[in-house]
VOMAR-171979 format. One record per residue: residue number from 1; residue in three letters; chain; x, z, y of N, C-alpha, C in turn. Coordinates in steps of 0.2 Angstrom, whole numbers. Layout:
N
[node NUM ALA A [X Z Y] [X Z Y] [X Z Y]]
...
//
This chain:
213
[node 1 HIS A [943 63 563] [938 65 558] [936 72 560]]
[node 2 LEU A [930 73 559] [927 80 561] [923 83 556]]
[node 3 HIS A [923 80 550] [920 84 544] [924 82 538]]
[node 4 ASN A [928 87 536] [933 86 530] [933 93 527]]
[node 5 HIS A [934 92 520] [934 98 516] [941 98 512]]
[node 6 SER A [944 104 513] [951 105 509] [950 109 503]]
[node 7 HIS A [955 111 500] [954 114 493] [951 121 494]]
[node 8 ASP A [951 124 501] [947 130 502] [940 129 501]]
[node 9 SER A [937 123 501] [930 122 499] [930 122 491]]
[node 10 ILE A [930 128 488] [931 130 481] [927 125 476]]
[node 11 LEU A [931 122 472] [928 117 467] [925 111 470]]
[node 12 GLU A [927 110 476] [924 104 480] [929 99 482]]
[node 13 GLY A [933 102 487] [938 98 490] [945 98 486]]
[node 14 LEU A [949 93 488] [956 92 485] [961 94 489]]
[node 15 PRO A [962 91 495] [968 91 499] [969 98 502]]
[node 16 ARG A [975 100 504] [977 105 507] [976 104 515]]
[node 17 PRO A [975 109 519] [975 107 526] [980 103 529]]
[node 18 LYS A [987 105 527] [992 101 529] [993 94 527]]
[node 19 ASP A [989 92 521] [989 85 519] [984 81 524]]
[node 20 TYR A [979 84 527] [975 81 532] [979 80 538]]
[node 21 VAL A [983 85 540] [987 84 546] [992 78 545]]
[node 22 ARG A [995 78 539] [1000 73 538] [997 66 538]]
[node 23 THR A [991 65 536] [987 59 536] [985 57 543]]
[node 24 ALA A [983 62 546] [981 61 553] [987 58 557]]
[node 25 LEU A [993 61 556] [999 59 560] [1000 52 558]]
[node 26 GLU A [1000 50 552] [1001 43 549] [996 38 553]]
[node 27 LEU A [990 40 554] [985 36 556] [985 36 564]]
[node 28 GLY A [989 40 567] [989 40 574] [984 44 578]]
[node 29 MET A [981 49 574] [975 53 577] [978 58 581]]
[node 30 LYS A [974 60 586] [977 65 590] [974 72 589]]
[node 31 ALA A [969 72 585] [965 79 583] [962 78 576]]
[node 32 ILE A [961 84 573] [958 84 566] [954 91 565]]
[node 33 ALA A [949 90 562] [945 96 560] [944 97 552]]
[node 34 ILE A [944 103 550] [942 104 543] [936 108 543]]
[node 35 THR A [931 107 539] [925 110 539] [923 113 532]]
[node 36 ASP A [927 118 530] [926 120 523] [919 124 522]]
[node 37 SER A [917 124 516] [910 127 515] [911 134 515]]
[node 38 TRP A [907 137 520] [906 144 521] [912 148 522]]
[node 39 ASN A [918 146 524] [924 150 525] [928 147 530]]
[node 40 VAL A [933 151 532] [938 149 537] [945 150 534]]
[node 41 HIS A [946 150 528] [952 152 525] [958 148 527]]
[node 42 GLY A [957 142 528] [962 137 529] [964 137 537]]
[node 43 CYS A [961 140 541] [962 140 548] [969 141 550]]
[node 44 HIS A [972 146 548] [979 147 550] [984 142 548]]
[node 45 GLU A [983 139 541] [987 134 539] [986 127 543]]
[node 46 LEU A [980 126 545] [978 120 549] [981 121 556]]
[node 47 TYR A [980 126 559] [983 128 565] [990 127 566]]
[node 48 LYS A [994 130 561] [1001 130 561] [1004 123 560]]
[node 49 ALA A [1001 119 555] [1003 112 554] [1001 108 559]]
[node 50 CYS A [996 108 563] [994 104 569] [999 105 574]]
[node 51 LEU A [1001 112 576] [1006 113 581] [1012 110 580]]
[node 52 ASP A [1014 110 573] [1021 107 571] [1021 100 573]]
[node 53 GLU A [1015 97 572] [1015 89 573] [1012 87 580]]
[node 54 TRP A [1011 92 584] [1008 90 591] [1001 87 590]]
[node 55 ILE A [997 89 585] [990 87 584] [985 92 586]]
[node 56 LYS A [980 91 589] [975 96 591] [971 98 585]]
[node 57 PRO A [971 105 583] [967 108 578] [960 109 580]]
[node 58 ILE A [955 107 577] [948 109 578] [946 114 573]]
[node 59 LEU A [944 120 574] [943 125 569] [935 125 568]]
[node 60 TRP A [933 128 563] [927 125 560] [923 131 555]]
[node 61 ALA A [917 128 553] [914 130 546] [908 126 545]]
[node 62 GLU A [907 125 538] [901 121 536] [897 127 533]]
[node 63 VAL A [891 128 536] [887 134 534] [880 131 531]]
[node 64 PHE A [877 136 528] [870 134 525] [865 138 528]]
[node 65 VAL A [860 134 531] [854 137 534] [848 137 530]]
[node 66 GLN A [844 142 530] [838 143 527] [833 137 529]]
[node 67 SER A [830 134 523] [826 129 525] [819 131 528]]
[node 68 TRP A [817 127 533] [811 129 536] [805 127 532]]
[node 69 LEU A [806 122 527] [800 119 523] [800 122 516]]
[node 70 ASN A [805 125 514] [806 127 507] [810 133 506]]
[node 71 ASP A [807 139 505] [811 145 504] [817 145 499]]
[node 72 ASP A [816 140 494] [821 140 489] [827 136 491]]
[node 73 LEU A [827 132 496] [832 128 498] [836 130 504]]
[node 74 SER A [842 128 505] [846 128 511] [849 122 513]]
[node 75 HIS A [851 121 519] [854 115 522] [860 115 525]]
[node 76 LYS A [865 110 524] [871 111 527] [871 109 535]]
[node 77 LEU A [875 113 539] [876 112 546] [883 113 547]]
[node 78 VAL A [886 109 552] [893 109 553] [894 112 560]]
[node 79 LEU A [898 117 560] [900 121 567] [907 120 568]]
[node 80 LEU A [909 118 575] [915 117 577] [916 121 583]]
[node 81 ALA A [922 125 583] [923 129 589] [926 125 595]]
[node 82 LYS A [922 127 601] [925 124 607] [930 127 610]]
[node 83 SER A [931 134 609] [936 138 612] [937 144 607]]
[node 84 PHE A [942 148 609] [943 154 605] [937 159 604]]
[node 85 GLU A [933 159 610] [926 162 609] [922 160 604]]
[node 86 GLY A [921 153 604] [917 150 598] [920 151 591]]
[node 87 TYR A [927 151 591] [930 153 584] [928 160 582]]
[node 88 LYS A [928 165 587] [926 171 585] [919 172 583]]
[node 89 ASN A [915 168 586] [907 168 585] [906 165 578]]
[node 90 ILE A [910 160 576] [909 157 569] [911 162 564]]
[node 91 ILE A [917 166 565] [919 171 561] [914 177 560]]
[node 92 SER A [911 179 566] [906 184 566] [900 182 562]]
[node 93 LEU A [898 175 563] [892 173 560] [893 173 552]]
[node 94 ILE A [899 171 549] [900 171 542] [900 178 540]]
[node 95 THR A [904 183 544] [905 190 541] [899 193 541]]
[node 96 LYS A [895 193 547] [888 197 547] [884 195 541]]
[node 97 TRP A [883 188 540] [879 186 535] [881 189 528]]
[node 98 SER A [888 188 527] [890 190 520] [890 198 519]]
[node 99 LEU A [891 202 524] [890 209 524] [883 211 523]]
[node 100 ASP A [878 208 526] [871 210 526] [868 207 519]]
[node 101 ASN A [871 202 516] [868 199 510] [873 199 504]]
[node 102 PRO A [876 204 502] [881 204 497] [879 201 490]]
[node 103 GLY A [882 196 487] [881 193 481] [876 188 481]]
[node 104 ARG A [873 186 487] [867 181 487] [870 175 489]]
[node 105 ILE A [866 169 488] [868 163 490] [868 163 497]]
[node 106 PRO A [873 160 501] [874 161 508] [869 156 512]]
[node 107 LYS A [863 159 514] [858 155 518] [857 159 524]]
[node 108 ILE A [859 157 530] [858 160 536] [851 158 539]]
[node 109 ASP A [848 162 543] [842 161 547] [843 159 554]]
[node 110 ILE A [838 156 557] [839 153 564] [841 159 569]]
[node 111 GLU A [839 165 568] [841 170 573] [848 172 572]]
[node 112 TYR A [851 172 567] [858 173 566] [862 167 570]]
[node 113 LEU A [860 161 570] [863 156 574] [862 157 581]]
[node 114 ARG A [856 159 583] [855 160 590] [860 166 593]]
[node 115 GLU A [861 171 589] [865 177 591] [873 175 592]]
[node 116 PHE A [875 170 588] [882 168 588] [883 161 590]]
[node 117 SER A [879 158 594] [880 151 595] [884 149 601]]
[node 118 LYS A [886 154 605] [890 152 611] [897 148 610]]
[node 119 ASP A [898 143 614] [904 139 613] [905 136 606]]
[node 120 ILE A [900 134 603] [900 131 597] [897 124 597]]
[node 121 ILE A [901 119 595] [898 112 594] [895 112 587]]
[node 122 CYS A [889 109 587] [885 109 580] [884 101 579]]
[node 123 LEU A [886 100 573] [884 93 570] [878 94 565]]
[node 124 SER A [874 89 565] [867 90 561] [869 91 554]]
[node 125 GLY A [874 88 551] [876 89 544] [875 82 540]]
[node 126 PRO A [877 82 534] [876 76 530] [869 75 527]]
[node 127 ILE A [869 71 521] [862 70 518] [859 76 516]]
[node 128 SER A [862 82 515] [859 88 513] [857 92 519]]
[node 129 SER A [857 89 525] [856 93 531] [848 94 532]]
[node 130 GLU A [846 99 536] [839 100 537] [836 94 541]]
[node 131 ILE A [839 91 545] [836 85 549] [835 79 544]]
[node 132 ALA A [840 78 539] [839 73 534] [833 75 529]]
[node 133 PHE A [833 81 528] [827 83 523] [821 82 527]]
[node 134 TYR A [820 83 533] [814 82 537] [812 74 536]]
[node 135 ILE A [817 70 537] [816 63 537] [814 61 530]]
[node 136 LEU A [818 63 525] [816 61 518] [810 64 515]]
[node 137 SER A [807 70 518] [801 73 517] [795 69 520]]
[node 138 TRP A [796 64 523] [791 60 527] [788 64 532]]
[node 139 LYS A [791 68 535] [788 72 541] [788 67 547]]
[node 140 SER A [783 68 551] [782 63 557] [788 63 561]]
[node 141 ASP A [789 58 565] [794 57 570] [794 63 575]]
[node 142 GLU A [788 65 577] [787 70 581] [790 77 578]]
[node 143 ASP A [789 78 572] [791 84 569] [799 84 569]]
[node 144 VAL A [802 78 567] [809 78 567] [812 79 574]]
[node 145 VAL A [809 76 579] [812 77 586] [811 84 588]]
[node 146 GLU A [806 87 586] [805 94 588] [810 99 585]]
[node 147 ARG A [812 97 578] [817 101 575] [824 100 578]]
[node 148 ILE A [825 94 580] [832 92 584] [832 96 590]]
[node 149 LYS A [827 96 594] [826 100 600] [827 107 599]]
[node 150 MET A [825 110 594] [826 117 592] [834 118 592]]
[node 151 TYR A [837 114 588] [845 115 588] [848 114 595]]
[node 152 GLN A [845 109 599] [848 108 605] [847 115 610]]
[node 153 ASP A [841 118 609] [840 124 612] [845 130 610]]
[node 154 ILE A [846 130 604] [851 135 601] [858 134 604]]
[node 155 PHE A [861 128 603] [868 127 605] [869 124 612]]
[node 156 GLY A [864 121 615] [864 117 621] [864 110 620]]
[node 157 VAL A [861 106 624] [860 99 623] [867 96 622]]
[node 158 GLU A [872 98 626] [878 95 626] [882 96 620]]
[node 159 ASN A [880 101 616] [884 104 610] [881 102 604]]
[node 160 TYR A [876 98 604] [873 96 597] [873 89 596]]
[node 161 TYR A [875 87 590] [876 79 589] [873 78 582]]
[node 162 LEU A [869 72 582] [867 69 575] [873 66 572]]
[node 163 GLU A [873 68 565] [879 65 562] [877 59 558]]
[node 164 LEU A [881 54 559] [880 47 556] [885 46 551]]
[node 165 LEU A [883 45 545] [887 44 539] [886 37 536]]
[node 166 TYR A [890 33 533] [889 27 529] [892 28 522]]
[node 167 HIS A [888 30 518] [890 31 511] [885 27 506]]
[node 168 ASN A [887 21 505] [882 17 501] [881 19 494]]
[node 169 ASP A [885 24 491] [884 26 485] [879 32 485]]
[node 170 ILE A [877 35 490] [873 40 491] [866 38 492]]
[node 171 PRO A [861 39 487] [854 36 488] [851 38 495]]
[node 172 LYS A [848 34 499] [845 35 505] [849 37 511]]
[node 173 GLN A [855 37 510] [860 39 516] [859 34 521]]
[node 174 GLN A [859 27 520] [858 22 525] [851 23 528]]
[node 175 PHE A [846 24 525] [839 25 528] [840 31 533]]
[node 176 VAL A [843 37 531] [843 42 535] [847 40 542]]
[node 177 THR A [853 37 540] [857 35 546] [854 31 551]]
[node 178 ASP A [850 26 548] [846 21 553] [841 25 557]]
[node 179 LYS A [838 30 554] [833 34 557] [836 38 563]]
[node 180 LEU A [842 41 561] [845 45 567] [847 40 572]]
[node 181 ILE A [850 34 571] [851 30 576] [845 28 580]]
[node 182 GLU A [839 27 577] [833 26 580] [831 31 585]]
[node 183 PHE A [832 38 583] [831 44 587] [835 44 593]]
[node 184 HIS A [842 42 592] [847 42 597] [844 37 603]]
[node 185 LYS A [842 31 601] [840 26 605] [834 28 609]]
[node 186 GLN A [829 31 606] [823 32 609] [823 39 613]]
[node 187 HIS A [827 44 611] [827 50 615] [834 52 618]]
[node 188 GLY A [839 48 617] [845 49 620] [849 55 616]]
[node 189 PHE A [847 57 610] [851 62 607] [858 60 605]]
[node 190 GLN A [863 64 606] [870 62 605] [871 61 598]]
[node 191 VAL A [876 56 596] [878 55 589] [885 55 589]]
[node 192 VAL A [888 56 582] [895 56 581] [895 53 574]]
[node 193 ALA A [900 49 573] [902 46 566] [906 51 562]]
[node 194 THR A [905 53 556] [909 57 552] [909 54 545]]
[node 195 ASN A [913 57 541] [914 54 534] [913 59 528]]
[node 196 ASP A [912 66 530] [912 71 525] [916 70 519]]
[node 197 CYS A [923 70 521] [928 69 516] [929 75 511]]
[node 198 TYR A [931 73 505] [933 79 500] [939 77 497]]
[node 199 TYR A [942 71 499] [949 69 496] [951 63 501]]
[node 200 LEU A [958 62 501] [961 58 505] [961 50 503]]
[node 201 ASN A [962 49 497] [963 42 494] [958 40 490]]
[node 202 LYS A [956 34 490] [950 32 486] [951 33 478]]
[node 203 ASP A [958 33 476] [959 34 469] [958 41 467]]
[node 204 ASP A [957 46 472] [956 53 470] [949 54 468]]
[node 205 ASN A [944 49 469] [937 51 468] [936 54 461]]
[node 206 SER A [939 51 456] [938 53 449] [940 60 448]]
[node 207 THR A [946 62 451] [948 69 451] [943 74 454]]
[node 208 GLN A [941 72 460] [936 76 463] [929 77 459]]
[node 209 ASP A [927 71 456] [921 72 451] [922 77 446]]
[node 210 ILE A [928 77 443] [930 82 438] [930 89 441]]
[node 211 ILE A [932 90 447] [932 97 450] [925 99 451]]
[node 212 MET A [921 95 453] [914 96 455] [910 98 448]]
[node 213 ALA A [912 95 443] [909 96 436] [911 103 433]]
//
């Protein structure tokens, strides 16, 4: 799993980082990532818990990018560190934006991404991503492909993945996922399956709803 939220995604996620590690161990997974919203607070806990269980930790952030189509909107983007250099770039990206824009909703622009993009794997994001927004705004296929190629230019073709999710309870998620698969088949864009988890067990969904409220 490459897109998970812990309790460090404040008022969003339920599990602690070590809860994810324990579950990954039970399921026989060899690596785990946590992608908390706009922070890396849980990196040390995840790293230590993974080393204790011989599971590979993948360090992260889920950031918000300024919308190209609507100045009032931002879109989610998942960043995973390929190396220590990439991890430092993620920290620099978050720190620079926070210091330059105190007290504001965190929305970074493309130039910030270009400045700190080295050794980072980028996932296109969930239903609230910019690529999904382009698709749901009925932009042409050419416009969507152009936007995908812009992210490939920033992070490198080998480091950018379209994120495929299957959540039947989210309106139009299936439509977006089908379109992304179509772009993958037509243009060879890399894809990865994720689940954008906010809790570990199905029974926890009502508790997570309360936290969100």
